[in-house]
DOLUMKE-644756 format. One line per field, with one value per atom (N, C-alpha, C): residue number from 1; y, z, x. Coordinates in Angstrom, 3 decimals, padded with zeros to 6 digits. Each point is the difference from the previous one (the first is absolute). Layout:
<sites>
i = NUM/...
Y = Y/...
Z = Z/...
X = X/...
</sites>
This chain:
<sites>
i = 1/1/1/2/2/2/3/3/3/4/4/4/5/5/5/6/6/6/7/7/7/8/8/8/9/9/9/10/10/10/11/11/11/12/12/12/13/13/13/14/14/14/15/15/15/16/16/16/17/17/17/18/18/18/19/19/19/20/20/20/21/21/21/22/22/22/23/23/23/24/24/24/25/25/25/26/26/26/27/27/27/28/28/28/29/29/29/30/30/30/31/31/31/32/32/32/33/33/33/34/34/34/35/35/35/36/36/36/37/37/37/38/38/38/39/39/39/40/40/40/41/41/41/42/42/42/43/43/43/44/44/44/45/45/45/46/46/46/47/47/47/48/48/48/49/49/49/50/50/50/51/51/51/52/52/52/53/53/53/54/54/54/55/55/55/56/56/56/57/57/57/58/58/58/59/59/59/60/60/60/61/61/61/62/62/62/63/63/63/64/64/64/65/65/65/66/66/66/67/67/67/68/68/68/69/69/69/70/70/70/71/71/71/72/72/72/73/73/73/74/74/74/75/75/75/76/76/76/77/77/77/78/78/78/79/79/79/80/80/80/81/81/81/82/82/82/83/83/83/84/84/84/85/85/85/86/86/86/87/87/87/88/88/88/89/89/89/90/90/90/91/91/91/92/92/92/93/93/93/94/94/94/95/95/95/96/96/96/97/97/97/98/98/98/99/99/99/100/100/100/101/101/101/102/102/102/103/103/103/104/104/104/105/105/105/106/106/106/107/107/107/108/108/108/109/109/109/110/110/110/111/111/111/112/112/112/113/113/113/114/114/114/115/115/115/116/116/116/117/117/117/118/118/118/119/119/119/120/120/120/121/121/121/122/122/122/123/123/123/124/124/124/125/125/125/126/126/126/127/127/127/128/128/128/129/129/129/130/130/130/131/131/131/132/132/132/133/133/133/134/134/134/135/135/135/136/136/136/137/137/137/138/138/138/139/139/139/140/140/140/141/141/141/142/142/142/143/143/143/144/144/144/145/145/145/146/146/146/147/147/147/148/148/148/149/149/149/150/150/150/151/151/151/152/152/152/153/153/153/154/154/154/155/155/155/156/156/156/157/157/157/158/158/158/159/159/159/160/160/160/161/161/161
Y = 048.967/-000.130/-001.146/000.002/-000.741/-001.491/000.843/-000.857/-000.484/000.273/-000.065/001.380/000.167/001.439/-000.581/000.918/-000.104/000.317/-000.975/-000.203/001.592/-000.220/001.659/-000.058/-001.193/000.276/000.328/-000.307/000.204/001.760/000.321/001.375/000.826/-000.454/000.925/-000.216/-000.858/000.272/000.798/-000.132/001.066/001.373/000.546/000.854/001.543/-000.101/001.373/-000.053/-001.364/-000.230/000.499/-000.452/000.154/001.519/000.634/001.517/000.861/-000.900/000.838/-000.272/-001.146/-000.524/000.960/000.240/000.683/001.539/000.245/001.314/000.437/-000.972/-000.034/-000.050/000.057/-000.010/001.384/000.731/001.264/-000.706/-000.661/-000.518/000.465/000.625/000.270/-000.852/000.089/-000.747/-000.017/001.329/000.402/-000.691/000.301/-000.739/-001.113/-000.648/-001.547/-000.709/000.730/-000.008/-000.171/001.141/000.319/-001.170/-000.384/-000.905/-001.310/-000.143/-001.511/-000.026/001.281/000.081/-000.253/001.261/000.205/-000.795/-000.692/-000.800/-001.089/-000.810/-001.190/-001.086/-000.198/-000.674/000.965/001.232/000.726/-000.264/-000.197/-000.166/-001.642/-000.449/-001.645/000.399/000.597/-000.216/000.696/000.866/000.639/-000.864/-000.854/-001.000/-001.457/-000.126/-001.017/000.456/001.394/000.454/-000.067/000.640/000.182/-001.370/-001.172/-001.353/-000.383/000.143/-000.573/000.784/001.515/000.321/-000.393/-000.035/-000.915/-001.543/-000.701/-001.480/000.176/000.920/000.132/000.579/000.708/000.151/-001.158/-000.860/-001.010/-001.315/-000.095/-000.664/-000.032/001.311/000.322/-000.376/000.262/-000.395/-001.300/-000.734/-001.414/-000.829/-000.488/-000.962/-001.564/-000.420/-001.108/-000.604/-001.215/-000.067/-001.878/-000.126/-001.184/-000.610/-001.252/-000.576/-001.477/-000.010/-001.039/-000.519/-001.398/-000.672/-001.125/-000.868/-001.064/-000.999/-000.281/-001.267/000.869/001.105/000.781/001.391/000.609/001.302/000.266/001.109/000.627/001.161/-000.031/001.502/000.274/001.802/000.193/001.511/000.020/001.135/000.848/000.991/000.945/000.703/-000.215/000.825/001.032/000.773/000.833/-000.579/-001.319/-000.617/-001.215/-000.832/-001.179/-000.166/-001.184/-000.303/-001.586/000.085/-001.319/-000.404/-001.480/-000.678/-001.016/-000.107/-001.466/-000.563/-001.177/-000.866/-000.846/-000.184/-001.090/-000.865/-001.123/-000.894/-000.756/-000.463/-000.832/-001.515/-001.048/-000.752/-001.110/000.546/-000.563/000.926/-000.758/000.619/000.246/-000.398/000.786/001.066/000.498/001.572/000.889/001.037/001.551/000.983/000.243/001.039/001.287/000.313/001.157/000.161/-000.682/-000.259/-000.179/000.586/-000.155/-001.417/-000.819/-001.430/-000.529/000.290/-000.643/000.992/000.933/001.246/-000.388/-000.426/-000.520/-001.189/-001.070/-001.135/000.205/000.805/000.365/000.200/001.248/000.491/-001.085/-001.346/-000.810/-001.286/000.296/-001.233/000.513/001.194/000.422/-000.889/-000.848/-000.601/-001.680/-000.153/-001.584/000.101/-001.781/-000.576/000.450/000.799/000.391/001.333/000.665/001.349/-000.163/001.019/-000.106/001.340/000.514/001.201/000.395/001.111/000.107/001.438/000.474/001.320/000.276/001.178/000.706/001.302/000.283/001.538/000.143/001.133/000.308/001.350/000.756/001.075/000.638/001.544/000.713/-000.130/000.749/-000.030/001.573/000.219/001.671/000.773/-000.436/000.798/-000.726/000.279/-000.591/000.181/001.229/000.196/-000.698/-000.588/-000.632/-001.293/-000.808/-000.802/-000.618/001.100/-000.057/000.188/000.677/000.306/-001.511/-000.353/-001.453/-001.102/-000.003/-000.624/000.356/001.473/000.179/-000.541/000.444/-000.715/-001.492/-000.728/-001.520/-000.328/001.184/-000.780/001.078/-000.134/000.773/001.138/000.220/001.293/000.756/001.195/000.477/-000.295/-000.653/000.339/000.314/000.182/000.470/-000.925/-001.451/-000.982/-000.663/-000.381/-000.555/-001.434/-000.734/-001.344/-000.483/000.883/-000.074/000.215/000.942/-000.006/-001.154/-000.296/-001.472/-001.015/-000.315/-001.196/000.335/000.905/000.364/-000.431/000.751/-000.129/-001.787/-000.672/-001.549/-000.532/000.419/-000.540/000.303/000.905/000.505/-000.195/-000.371/-000.831/-001.202/000.110/-000.930/-001.556/-000.976/-001.000/-000.906/-000.346/-000.530/-001.679/-000.460/-001.390/-000.930
Z = 001.855/000.943/-000.389/000.319/-000.695/001.517/001.022/001.175/000.851/001.088/000.890/000.874/000.561/000.806/001.528/000.339/001.401/000.714/001.358/000.805/000.918/000.894/000.777/001.170/000.421/000.859/-000.747/-001.087/-000.845/-000.606/-000.016/-000.533/001.151/001.248/001.016/000.520/-000.111/000.161/-000.981/-001.364/-001.141/000.360/000.621/-000.032/-000.629/000.750/-000.681/-001.146/-000.661/-001.291/-000.719/000.280/-000.703/-000.182/001.424/-000.045/-000.918/-000.515/-000.900/-001.408/-000.404/-001.137/-000.197/001.073/-000.768/-000.084/000.771/-000.129/-001.676/-000.186/-001.351/-001.225/000.334/-000.987/000.603/000.987/000.470/000.466/000.581/000.997/001.634/000.259/001.449/000.735/001.724/000.885/-000.215/-000.242/-000.216/-001.496/-000.691/-001.250/-000.042/000.586/000.101/000.898/000.952/000.811/-001.000/-000.935/-000.416/-001.402/-000.709/-001.157/000.920/001.061/000.765/000.009/000.355/000.331/-001.340/-000.870/-001.004/-001.117/-000.353/-001.248/000.777/000.667/000.366/-001.094/-001.388/-000.816/-000.312/-000.004/000.062/000.573/001.454/001.109/000.095/-000.882/000.188/-001.190/-000.966/-001.409/000.465/001.237/000.625/000.854/000.854/000.831/-000.893/-000.855/-001.162/-000.523/-000.283/-000.929/001.147/001.159/000.916/000.548/000.063/000.435/-000.893/-001.486/-001.097/000.425/000.206/000.000/001.314/000.912/001.313/-000.402/-000.759/-000.044/-001.509/-000.502/-001.236/000.957/000.707/000.872/000.666/000.876/000.472/-000.613/-001.205/-000.832/-000.564/-000.403/-000.649/000.879/001.339/001.221/000.565/-000.279/000.627/-000.751/000.619/-000.279/000.236/001.000/000.647/000.349/-000.058/000.029/000.605/001.032/000.626/-000.167/-000.253/000.135/000.810/000.857/000.932/000.369/-000.190/000.467/000.691/000.678/000.668/-000.066/-001.641/-000.717/-000.861/-000.354/-001.019/000.510/-000.932/000.067/-001.485/-000.324/-000.949/-000.100/-000.144/000.242/-001.378/-000.135/-001.041/000.123/-000.821/000.032/-001.622/000.368/-001.199/-000.570/-000.891/-000.779/-000.991/-000.658/-001.211/-000.956/-000.307/-001.106/000.159/001.089/000.102/001.500/000.140/001.252/000.439/001.101/000.150/001.423/-000.304/001.002/000.528/001.325/000.757/000.476/-000.278/000.449/000.859/001.230/000.828/000.630/-000.010/-000.041/000.957/001.253/001.257/-000.317/-000.231/-000.031/001.135/001.289/001.043/000.290/000.038/000.293/001.303/000.820/001.897/000.059/-001.088/000.203/-000.559/000.572/-000.339/000.215/-001.195/000.095/000.655/-000.308/000.824/001.333/000.538/001.473/000.601/000.981/000.634/-000.053/000.473/000.229/-001.283/-000.947/-001.492/-000.701/000.179/-000.275/000.371/001.550/000.705/-000.702/000.021/-000.654/-001.036/-001.026/-001.330/000.081/001.020/-000.113/000.617/000.519/000.375/-000.773/-001.358/-000.719/-001.336/-000.404/-001.328/-001.065/000.443/-000.993/000.025/000.571/000.343/-001.372/-000.110/-001.243/-000.271/001.340/-000.058/-000.513/-000.571/-000.620/-001.236/-000.891/-001.442/-000.123/-001.249/-000.308/-001.362/-000.345/-001.662/-000.256/-000.713/-000.719/-001.352/-000.339/-001.022/-000.204/-001.138/-000.433/-001.291/000.055/-001.105/-000.097/-001.650/000.095/000.149/000.309/000.211/-001.438/000.349/-001.275/-000.046/-001.062/-000.260/001.116/000.904/001.434/000.926/000.437/001.184/001.229/000.144/001.299/000.369/-001.137/000.160/000.096/-000.661/000.341/001.532/000.674/001.530/000.573/-000.157/000.563/000.038/-001.009/-000.557/001.478/000.158/001.277/000.977/000.414/001.415/-000.061/-000.908/-000.398/000.604/-000.723/000.555/001.265/001.104/001.305/000.344/-001.055/000.316/000.801/000.871/000.931/-000.280/-000.066/-000.099/000.651/000.254/001.052/-000.350/000.972/-000.354/-000.928/000.137/-000.807/000.902/001.300/000.564/000.132/-000.502/-000.201/-001.107/-001.288/-001.245/-000.304/000.767/-000.112/000.623/001.388/000.685/-000.995/-000.805/-000.933/-000.791/-000.669/-001.165/000.288/001.375/000.335/000.311/000.267/000.386/-001.588/-000.834/-001.331/-000.730/000.091/-000.677/001.002/000.869/000.749/-000.354/000.127/-000.908/000.841/-000.505/000.435/000.757/001.404/000.307/-000.254/-000.316/-000.489/001.136
X = 010.319/000.855/000.867/001.200/001.195/000.350/-000.484/000.669/-001.624/000.176/-001.164/-000.053/-001.004/-000.157/000.379/000.767/000.527/-000.924/000.418/-000.785/-000.443/-001.508/000.094/001.145/000.432/001.068/001.493/000.143/001.008/000.140/-001.477/-000.066/000.238/-000.159/-000.189/001.717/000.605/001.428/000.722/-000.532/000.569/-000.999/-000.566/-000.891/001.071/001.047/000.717/000.448/-000.012/000.275/-000.714/-001.257/-001.173/-000.498/000.384/-000.232/000.666/001.632/000.771/-000.511/-000.428/-000.803/-001.364/-000.606/-001.142/000.413/001.192/000.443/000.535/000.993/000.460/-001.154/-001.410/-001.008/-000.751/000.363/-000.627/-001.063/-000.084/-001.451/000.366/-000.809/000.299/-000.881/000.088/-000.548/-001.557/-000.754/-001.017/-000.636/000.725/-000.377/-000.150/000.900/-000.029/-001.400/-000.199/-001.281/-001.175/-000.010/-000.906/000.103/001.025/000.008/-000.746/000.533/-000.382/-001.843/-000.227/-001.197/-001.370/000.422/-000.458/-000.060/001.373/000.418/000.792/-000.610/000.978/000.361/-000.208/000.727/001.279/-000.022/001.500/000.956/-000.538/000.836/000.542/-000.844/000.348/001.451/-000.221/000.911/000.938/000.473/001.068/000.586/-000.682/000.273/000.862/-000.645/000.567/001.165/000.095/001.514/001.061/-000.550/001.078/000.482/-000.903/000.302/001.327/-000.416/000.880/001.297/000.003/001.274/000.890/-000.896/001.087/000.350/-001.147/000.910/000.963/-000.190/001.344/001.099/-000.097/001.318/000.587/-000.953/000.394/000.569/-000.922/000.763/001.284/000.609/000.662/001.450/-000.307/001.069/-000.064/-001.012/-000.137/001.403/000.816/000.668/000.379/-001.184/000.102/-001.562/-000.770/-001.194/000.146/-000.783/-000.147/-001.121/-000.390/-001.233/000.470/-000.870/000.452/-001.600/-000.043/-000.957/000.166/-000.949/000.438/001.060/000.186/000.921/001.127/-000.147/000.860/000.056/001.474/000.704/-000.172/-000.623/000.733/000.654/001.162/001.006/000.329/-000.429/000.530/000.834/001.037/000.353/-000.227/-000.016/-000.811/001.072/000.673/001.251/-000.704/000.899/-000.306/-000.869/000.899/-000.525/-000.915/-000.121/-000.842/-000.164/-000.691/-000.543/000.788/000.937/000.559/-000.893/-000.136/-000.647/001.079/-000.248/000.571/-001.504/-000.084/-001.394/000.432/-000.174/-000.017/-001.237/000.123/-001.264/000.602/-000.740/-000.215/-000.512/000.746/-001.071/-000.609/000.128/-000.139/-001.422/-001.230/-001.209/-000.505/001.216/-000.324/000.851/000.821/000.538/-000.979/-000.131/-000.792/000.775/000.576/000.946/-000.516/-001.171/-000.577/000.103/000.277/000.243/001.285/000.377/001.159/000.771/-000.752/000.175/000.529/-000.764/000.204/001.277/000.230/000.671/001.498/-000.168/001.383/000.278/-001.079/000.746/000.747/-000.545/000.493/001.266/000.676/000.838/001.265/-000.471/000.620/000.576/-001.351/000.085/-000.282/000.515/000.023/000.667/001.098/000.668/-000.040/-001.315/-000.550/-000.584/-000.540/-000.413/-001.502/-000.461/-001.531/-000.039/000.934/-000.151/000.669/-001.196/000.470/000.540/000.894/000.185/-000.098/-000.567/000.104/000.321/000.777/-000.068/-000.454/-000.226/-000.411/000.036/000.140/-000.565/-000.897/-000.453/-000.917/-000.134/000.348/-000.124/-001.454/-000.191/-000.904/-000.842/-001.379/-000.504/-000.157/-000.510/000.098/-000.298/-000.754/-000.518/001.158/000.836/000.890/-000.735/-000.432/-000.368/-001.445/-000.751/-001.411/000.531/000.993/000.556/000.239/000.701/000.150/-001.252/-000.596/-001.496/-000.684/-000.193/-000.619/000.535/001.340/000.731/-000.499/-000.234/-000.766/-001.401/-000.587/-001.536/-000.207/001.135/000.143/000.262/000.355/000.463/001.345/000.749/001.580/-000.086/000.708/000.758/000.982/000.140/001.194/000.685/001.519/001.002/001.261/001.319/000.975/001.006/-000.461/000.853/000.873/-000.011/000.999/-000.173/-001.065/-000.439/000.783/-000.764/000.740/001.488/000.534/001.362/000.963/-000.790/000.494/000.266/-001.060/-000.211/001.136/-000.270/000.965/001.458/000.181/001.306/000.569/-001.226/000.329/000.029/-000.528/-000.282/001.218/000.692/001.364/000.767/000.023/001.337/000.691/001.361/000.924/-000.283/-000.465/-000.198/001.357/000.095/000.905/000.174/001.107/000.142/-000.247
</sites>
């Protein structure tokens, strides 16, 4: 298995896709019930293969990830060739970015001396989707990228004298 197995809830949400997956292997509903009962290890293998296929599809499409903790934000843009990062660190120990109050403080004070920024980029390894998946395993979530794009526009905005 390349990634991780989908949760029971995720598999339930993807029930029709899983049925189609089984159908491509000429496995009927009756046969699937029999496989689960008689050879559970084969059923486990099928779930693993299906999970990897779903993850591949998701990871091929993901363009932005965010990992926000109490004092830091790691915002990623996932391009074809590299992962771009905008990192934000809040040096005010009283601020927790994961709360509404903390994030509201940040929106008002993002240019203050209490906030540091860093940008970086990194080429993918041979396994681009595995690189993306590692970020998700470390706590990043898939987003539409609004926060990254906003920061990018602020970074690229011409400085007024």
